[in-house]
N, C-alpha and C positions, 0 to 999 in steps of 0.2 A: 504494500500500500504506500502511496505517496504521502508521507507525513507533512511535506511542505505546504500542502493545500489547506491544512487546518482541519478543525472538527466539522461535523455535519454529515449529510448523507454520503454514502459510499457508492461510487459508480463501478460497475463491472464491465469492462470493455470486452466486446465480442468482435473479433476481427475475422471477416469472411475472406478466405483465400482460395476460392475454388474456381475463379475465372480462368478461361484458356488464353485470353489476350490475343486472339487471332488477328485483330486489326493492326498489330505491330509485327506481323510476320514479315520477313524471315528471322528477325531477331528474337521474337517471342515464339516459343514452340510449346507443344502440348506437354512435354516433359520438363520444360523450363520456361513457364510463362512470365509475363512482364512484371508481376509483383516481386519476382526474385532478381530482377535486373537492376544494375546500378545506372539509372538514367539521369540522376541529378546528384553528382558527387560520388562519395565513397561508399554510400549505403544504398541498399535496395529499397524499393517502394514499401515493401513489407516492414523493414526495420524503421523507415521514416514514419510509418503509421504508428508504430509503438513509441518512437521517441517524442512525437508531438503530444503524447498523453502526459508527459511530465508537467507538473503544476496543477493537474486536476486531482480531486480526491478519489483515487481509484484503488481497487483491489487488484489481485493478480489477474491478468488478462486470460482470455480463452480464445484459441484459434480454432476455426472450423476449416478443415482443408481436405482435399482429395487424398485418398490413400496413397496414390502414386507420388505425392509431394511430401510425404510425412518426414522423410529424412532431410529434405531441403529446408523445411521449416525449422526442424530441430537443430540443424547445423548452423543456420544463420543466427538463430537465437543464442546458441552456445557461444559462437564466436563474438557476439556483441555483448555477452554477459547479461542478456535479458532472460526472464523466466516467464513461462506461460503454460497453461494446460493445452493439450492438443487433442481435439475431437476429430475422428476420421470418418469421412463419408466414403462408403464403398463405391458409390456411383454418384454422379451429379444429379441433384433434384431441385436446383434453383434455390432462391433465398428463403422462401416461406418455411420449408421443412428444415433447412439448416439453422435458422433462427429458433425454430421450435425445439429442436434437440438441445441447442445451447441453453435455452431458457430452462429446460428440464434439468440439465446438468447443474446450472447455477442454483436452482431451488433446492436441489439435493445436497449441495455443498455448504449451504448456510444454515444457521440456527432456525428452528421452526418459527420463531417470532420475527425473523428478518425477512424483508422483501427486497431482493436485489433490483437496482436500477440498471438496465442493460443499455450500454452505449454501443450500437451496432455500426461498425465501420468497414467499408470495403478496404482490402489490403493494397489496392493499386491506384490510389489517388494521390495527388500532390496538393498541399496547402502551404502557401508562402507565409501568411500572417497567422502564426500560431496563437498569439494572444487574442486576436479577434475570434478565432475558432473557440477558444476557451470561454470567452464571454458569452458567445451564443449558446454553448452547452449549458453553462451555469444559469442562464436566464430562464430556461424552461424547467429547471428542476422542481420548483414549487408546484407547478401544474402537473408535472409527471407524478410526483408523490401523491397527488390527489386522485390519480387514475387516468389522466389523459395520456395520449400517445403523441410524442413530439417528433418532428423532423426538421432538418435544416434545409432551407431553400436558398439556392444560389441566385444572387442578384444578377440577372443576365446582362452581358455586355454586347450581345449580338443576337440576331434572330436565328439561333442554331436549331437545325432540324434533327440533330442527333440525340437530343435529350427529351425525356418526358417533362411535362410542366406541372406545377402546383399553382392553383388559383387561391390567393389569400382572400380572407373575408374580413370581418371586423377585428379590431384590436382587442387583445386580451389584457386584462389589468396586470401590469408588471411595473418594476421600478422605473423603467424608461419607456414603457408602452411600445416595445419593439417586438412583441410576440403577437402573432395573429392566429385566429382560427382559420382552418382550411376548408374551403368550399368544395374543392374537388381536385382529384389527380387526373390529368389528361394525357393522352398518348402522344407519341412523337408526331409533331405536326408537319404539314407541308410548308413550303417556303412562305407563302402568303399568310397562312395562319400564324406562323411563328412571328412574322413582322407585326401582325395585329396584336399578338400577345405582348410583345415587348413595348409597343406603343401604349397599350392599355395601362401598364404600370402595376397591375395586380398579379402578374404571373412571374413565377420563379422556376429556375431549373430544378428538377428533382435530383438531389445529390445521392440518394440511397443511404443517407446517414440518419439514424433514428435513436431516440432515447425513450424508454418506457419501462414500466415495471414488468418483470418476467411473468407474473401471474396475470396481469392485464392482457398481455399479448396472447397468452395461451387461451384465455377465456374468449377473446375475439376470434382466434383461429378456430376454436371448437365450435363457435356459433356460426361462422360463415363457411368454413371448410372442415366439417367433421371428419371427412375422409383423410385429409392431410394430417389432422390432429391424431387420429387413431393410428395411422401408419407410423408417424413419428414416435408416438408413445410406445408402440411395439418395438420399434428399432432401438429406442433408448433402453427399454426394459430388458432387451437381450444383449445390451452392450457388455463388453468385457475389457479388462486391462491387458494391454500388450506392450511390454517394456514401459516406456513413459507415455504411451498413447492410450486414448479411450476409443475402442473400436466398436462402432454401431453394428447391430445385427444386419448382415448383408441381405438376407432374403426379405426381411421386413422392410428395409429401406428401399430396396429395389421395387417393392410393390407400392411405394408412395407416389402419388401424382407429382409431376414436376410443375411448380408454379412459383411466381415471384410474390414477395410480400405485398407489392402494389395491387396485383390482381386479387390475391387471396384475402387480404385484410383491409388495406388502406382505402381502396375505392368503395367497397360495400359499407365500410364503417362511416365514411364521409356522407354517403347517401342516407344511411339510416339514422345516424346520430351526428347532426351538424356541428355540435360543440365538442365532439370527442377527440378531434385531431387538431393540434396546434403546430405552428411553424415559426422558427426564428430565422429571419433573413441573414444570409452570410455573404459578406463581400470581403474575401480574405485571400484572393489570388488562388482560387480553387481550380483544379483541372482533373478530369478523370483519365487523362493521358490516353485518350481513346483513338488517336490517330497520329501519323507522322507529322501532320500539320500542327497538331497540338504540341508536339515536342519542339518543332521549329519555332513556334510562337513563344515558348518558354525559354529557349536557349539564348545565350549571348551571341551576338552577330557581329560580323565585320562591317566595314563601311559600305559594302555592297549588299548587305542583308543576308549573307551566307552564314550558315552555322554547321558545326560538325558534332558528331557524337563518337567518342572513342569507345566502341562497343566491347573492347577487351576489358573494360571495367574502370576507365578513368573518368567517365562522366561527360557532361556537356561542356563544350568549350567553344570559344569564338574561333572561326576558321582562320587558319594560319598562325595560331598562338600555341599549337601543340608542341610538346617537347621533341617530337620526331616528325619528319616530313611524311606523314601518312596520307595527307590530302594536299594536293596542289590544284588551285583553281585560277583560271585566267578568263577574263571577259565573260564572267558569269555573275548572276545576281539572284538573290532570294532563293537560293538552293539549300537543301539540307542533305548532308552526307553522313551516313553512319558506316563505320568501317571497323574491321578487326585486325587483320594481319597485313594484308596486301596494300601496296601503294595505290591510291585512287587519284586519278587526274581528271579534271573537268574543264572543258573548253567551250565557250560560247553557248552556255545554257542558261535559261531563266525558269524560275518556278518549277524546279525539278527536284524530286526526292530520289536519292540513290542509297540503297542499303546493301552493303557488301559483307557477307559472312563467308566462312570457310567453305561452305558447300552450296550456297544459294545467293543469287543476286536479284534485287528488285530495283527496277527503274520505272518511275511513275511521275506523271504530272501532278503537281500539288492539288489541283482541282479534282483529282480522281482517287486520292488516297483512301477515301471512305469505301471505295470499291475493292480494296485488297481482299475482302471476304470472297469476291467472285473468283479470284485466283486461288484462294484457299479451298473453295468448294471444288474447283476443277482438279486441283492436286489431290484432294481427298478421293474423288471418284477414280483417280488413277492409282491410288494406293501409294503415293509418293512418301518415302521415308523421311524426307526433309520437313514434313509437317510435324513429326513427332519429336525429333531430337536433333541437336547440333552434333558436330564432330566431337565436341567435348561433352562428355556425359558424366553426371554426378552420381556417386554412390555413397552409402553411409560411411564407408571406409576412406573415401577420398574422391578421386575422379580419374577418368582416362580420356585420351585424345586418340581418335583414329587418324593416323598419320600416313597410312598407305594401304592399298589393297589391290588385289588382282585375282586371277584364276587360281584357286586352291591356296591362297595365302592372304594374311591380314596382319598389319603391324600397328601396335598400340603403344602409347606412352602412358604408363600408369604412375600416379602420384598417390601414395598411401600416407595418410596423416599419422603422427605418432600414436601408437597404441591401436591403430586400425588393423583389422583382420579381414581378409577375404574368406568366404565360406569354405568349409571342407567340402570338396566337390570332385566331380569327374566329368569327362566329356566322352561321348561315344564316337565322335567323328573327327576330332582334331587332336593334334599334339601341340605342345607349346615349348618355346625356348624363352627363358627369362635372362636378360642381361641387366645387371645393376649398374645404374649410372651414378647415383649418389646415395649414401646411407647404407644400412645393412638390413638384409632380409632374413627372417627366420622361415625356412621352407620345410614343409612336410611333403615328402615324396614317397608314396607307398608306406613302407614300414620305417623309412629313414626320416630323421629330422636333423637339419644342419643350418649353419649360417652361410649366407652368400654376401660378400662385401663388394665394394666398388670395383668395377672392371672385371668382376667374376660373373659366371653364368651357370645355368643349370637347365636340364631338359626334362619335360614331363611327357611320357608316352601316352598314346591314346588309351583311354580306359583306366588310367592310373588315378587313384584317389590322392588328392593333393590339397595344399593350403598355403597361404602366404600371410605373413604378419610383419608389421614394423615394430620391433622391440625398442627402437631408439627414441630420442627426444627431438628429432628433426624429421622432415619429410623424407620418405623413401621414394626415389625415382628409378623406374626401370623401364626397359623396352621389352615388350612381349611380342614375339613372332609366332603367329598361329599358322599351322599348315594342316590341310586335310580336305575331305570331300564336302564338308558342310561347316560353315563358320558362324552360323546364327547364334544370337544370344540365348535362344531357347534350347541350345545344346549344353545346358548347365544343369547337372543333377546335384542339388545341394543336399548334403547329408547332415550337416551341422552348421549353424550360423549364429554369430554373436548378436545379430540384429533381427532375429525372429523370422528369417525368410526361408528357412528349410522346410 
């Protein structure tokens, strides 16, 4: 709990980290979506979501994430020194069920006389003015304690068609009279309707951020969507502990309808109970980072309006100010270039987005970046592996980079963090050669166990039970050469695993 915020009601942050982030493909992938990327400086959007909670009266946060991302969440939290409970969704079912199981978890973890206030936050947003965000949250607490559901409405600075809107109604009594009752939630408008909304002055962008009592939300969900409530209750009732994670019952959660909180609760609640939902306006440099244009608008730019993103983890910087010449531009303006390893050169272009990763390249006009989803849909129909993962793949023990492949061979660079252990495993179709580049590896190879040091190597035959561990206090780096008739990741038979994957 943040003691610096003083006494009073305690807020339980619930961070939703299940989004795929497909609009930022090819940088954002299914196995490593945008909330885990360092798009603004040295920390991911997920960690920035946690860091902006400092100064609020909060208890330990709860993260709801996809099972596939559990180790990414845990590792980023560990590296940053942050603590949170992690609730795993076996499949994605949108925000209404995710918030429901989080509410059930919070109610179970507090004393019977306590009613937790849930601050629901997406994991992939950016907010520049944190103090204004805090004031907006604190302004709705008295009404929330009395049973109202609150949301934060973003003061629009353009007629954006990519957001749903909230129509504010009368002012609710507060210290500065800046909290309004909500008349309705409306769908993403067309261009003319959006212009009318902005000109009206009563419409705000729907941020997806909410504050309410856990019991109030569950009561409303049970009232309007008893099917979602019942399925969520069954999934939570069958939950089990798995290492440091809380794993929902897979079969029950799969049976749950997929629905957003807006459709399931907010819209019907506004219709039936006009005073039940309130909104605090927020003008704090908010962005849902929902497109490459959004990143360009937030980035530092050179005198020609060009900006770059060092996608290897260095964050947004002005074009031409990077520490190495990764991007060179001439006679170009208002362009956005995201790069990883290769040199990117641009000549004579305007209003263009270029995203260059190790295995995929996107070139798009800035007016068309909202249609990246069309590219993603076409690649999905073709079964393209570039939708799922990068060449760099993260595992609970560290990471690996695919640095070369061909017929019957594959070469990877493995980095094993101190204390990290690959599972005890075998392969039916491939052999492996390991060459240690730096550090020392403890290798299990059949009945033998031995150390392999820098510049030494070892060989794992097909079908041999083996394991790899880093016993040192520095990263272990090695080159793995795989050879055989089939080299897919599904040719791994895990017999024992430190991370519960066997």
